[in-house]
N, C-alpha and C positions, 0 to 999 in steps of 0.2 A: 826251807831256805833260811829261816831265822837261825836254826841250829847250825847250818853251814857257815853263816856269817859270824856267829859267835866263836865257833871252833877255829875258823881261819884267822879271825882277828887275834885271838889269844895266842895261837901258834906263831903268827907273824911277830907279835910282840916278844915272844920267847926267843925267836931266832935273831931278832934285831936288838936284843937287850944291850949287848956291849956297845952298840953304835949309838943308841938313843938315850941311854941312861946317863944322867948328868953327874952322878956320883958313884963311888964305891958303896955298895949296899951295907957293908960291914964296918965302915969307917965313920967316925963322928965328924959331921960337916956343919953343924949349927948348934943352936941352943936346944936344950931338952924340951919336949912337950910343946913345940911350936905348932899351932893350929894350921890348917891349910892356908897357904898364901902364895904370892907370886914366885918367890924363890923356892918354896917347897910346896908344890901343888897338893900334896896329900899329907903335909905336916911332917913332923919328926917324932921319934920315939923317945924313950926315957934316957937313951945314951946319945941323943942328938943325931941319930942316923936318919937319912932321908927315906921316907916310906915309899915314895914313888919309885926310887931306884930299887928298893927291896921288892916291890911288886913286880917290876920287870924281870929281875933275876929270879924271883920266886916262881914266875911262870915257867922259866927254863927248867928248874928242878922238878916242879910239880908235874908238868907235862912230860918231861923225860921219863920220870918214874911211871906215869900213867901209860905212856905208849910202849915202853920197853917191857914193863911187867905184863901188860895185856898181850903183847906179841908173844912173849915167852909162854904164858899160860895157855894161849890159844894153840901154840905149836904142840905143847904137851897134850892138851885135850884132844887135838885132831889125831895125833898118833895113837893114843890109848883108845879113844872112841872108835877110830877107824878100824884098828886091828880087832877090837872086841866085837864090833858089829859085823865085820866081814867074816870072821872065822867062827864066831859063836861057840857053842859047846862049853867045854871046860875052860878054855881061854877066856871066854866071855864071863863065865861065873867068877873066875879069879879076879879079873880086872874090875868088874863091877863091885865086888866086895871091897876092893881097895878104894875105889871111888866113893863108895858109901861111907867108908871109914873117915875119909877126909870131909865128907859132907856133914856128918853128925858133929864134928868138932867145931865149935864156934871160931870162925875165921879170924876175927879181930883179936881174941884173947890168945890164940895160938901164934898169931903174928907178933904180939907183944913178947911172948916167950922167946921166939926165934931171934928177934932183934935184940932183946936183952942178952941172949947167950952169945950171939956172934958180933955184937957191937952196932952202934948207931951210925951207919954210913949209908950213902945213897945206894951203893951196890947191894948192901945187905937188905935194905928196904925192898929193892927190886926183886931180889931172890925170894924173900919171905912172902911178898905179895903174889909172885908168880907161882910158887910152889903150893899156895893155898887156894888159888883161883881157878885151876883147870878142871875140877870135877863137873861144873855146870856145862862147860864146852864139851867134855867127854861124853856126857849123857846125851846131849843134843846131837853130836856127830854119830854116836852109836845108833840112835833112832833113825837118822837119815840113811845110814848104811844098811840097816836092817830092811828098810823099805826099798832102797834103790837096787840092792844086789839081786832082787827077784824080778827086776824089770826085763823086758824083752831085749833091749839094746845090750844089756850085760850078758845075757845068754847068747846073743849073736856074736859078741866079741869073744866069748869063751869058746864057742864053736869054731871060730876062725883061728884058735890056737893061742889066744892071749893068756899070759901067765897071771898069777895073783897080783904081782906088783903092778903090772900094766893095767889090770882091771881096777885096782884101787886108785892109782894115780891118774890114769888117762880117762877112765869111764865114770867111776862113781864119785870121786872127790870133786871134779868140776861141777857136777850137778848138785852136790851138797854145799857148794860155796855160798849161795845167797844167805841162808840162815846163819852161817858162820860169820859172815861179814856184819850182819845185823848184831849178832851177839858180841862181836869184837868191839863195836862202838860203845856198847853198854859196859863192857869189861874195862875199857879205858876210864870211863867215869867212875866205876867202882874202885879202880886202883887209885885214882886221884883222891877220892874221899877217904880211902883207907890210909894212904900216905899222910893226908892232912890230919887224920885222927891220931896216928902214931906220933907225928911231929908235935901235935898239940899236947900230948902227954909227956913230951920231953925226950922222945926216942928218935927224933930226926937228927940229921947230920948237923952238928953245931957250927961247922965251918962253912956252911952254905946257907944262903937265904932261901926259905921256902914259905909258902903261904901258911902251912900248919905251924911252922916255927914262929912266924910273926904273930899268929893267934895265941900261941903259948906264952909269948912275951907280953902280949896285950892284956891277958886276963887279969893281971894284978892292977892295971890302971884303967879299967873299963869306965869308971866314973870320972876319972881325971882327964883322960884323953881318949874320947870315943873313936876318933879317927884311926887309932892304932888297930882297932878290931874291925871296923866297918868295911874298910877297903879290901883286905885279904879275904874276909868272909864273903863279901859280895862277889869277888873274883871266883872263889870256889863254887858259889851258887851258880853263876852264869856259865862257867865251863861245864859243870855237871848238867845244867839245863840244856846247853847247846848239844852236848854229846847224846843225851837222851832223845832230843828232838831229831838229831841225825839218824839215830837208830829207828825211831818211828817212821821217818821218811823213807829210809832204805827198806824197811819192811813193807811199806805200801808199794814201793817201786819194784821190789824183787819177788814179792809173794805172788805166785801164779794164781792162787785162788782169788785174790783181790782183783787181779786183772780180768779174770773171767766174768766178774760182776760188772 
């Protein structure tokens, strides 16, 4: 429940940012390095920009990247893992070798290269994270399909004349959904952390406020203005914590083995 509260809270802030933000997050609205006060509850940065407004709009970018990149990676992983697990044989061998190729390459460093090649924009970040995050989902879905395709209800549907597509979409995939949902909540957290890491290194979109971009700007002034780093860092920590707690809770709720106990 704590994870749900944290996730819903930050998602609500992200959606309502244009309505509740007092300032434009990229415009100078006060003196530089003002500590937290009534007018600026989280202080201002080196250019006099309001950190509270940056936090609100940063939530929009960080969560958008997290949700969209995770959704895209899960879609790729489900397709590749499902086809590989259902058909097996040579198709399985080829797809798993491709999956293992992506697994052995360090995700963060390859993301650095992709973003550096294609440019630092939000959509390029989403593309880079999605294209590098699907192998874990693919292996999970493949394992579920290998187990489920041998079950009696699949044999019964096949006997009644169901084709491969119907067996995959109508019979096997719904029964493989619980672990996919759990993995999806964790993938969102990983995507947010990866986006924050890339933005911290200066590869985020400079035209949009994000928590990683705010941390990148704060590192030079950590001793002079602690509030520039503490608030975006705390937000990343709480969002990642909330999503991981949601994943643990979903696993407890959807895992039939735990229900049997």
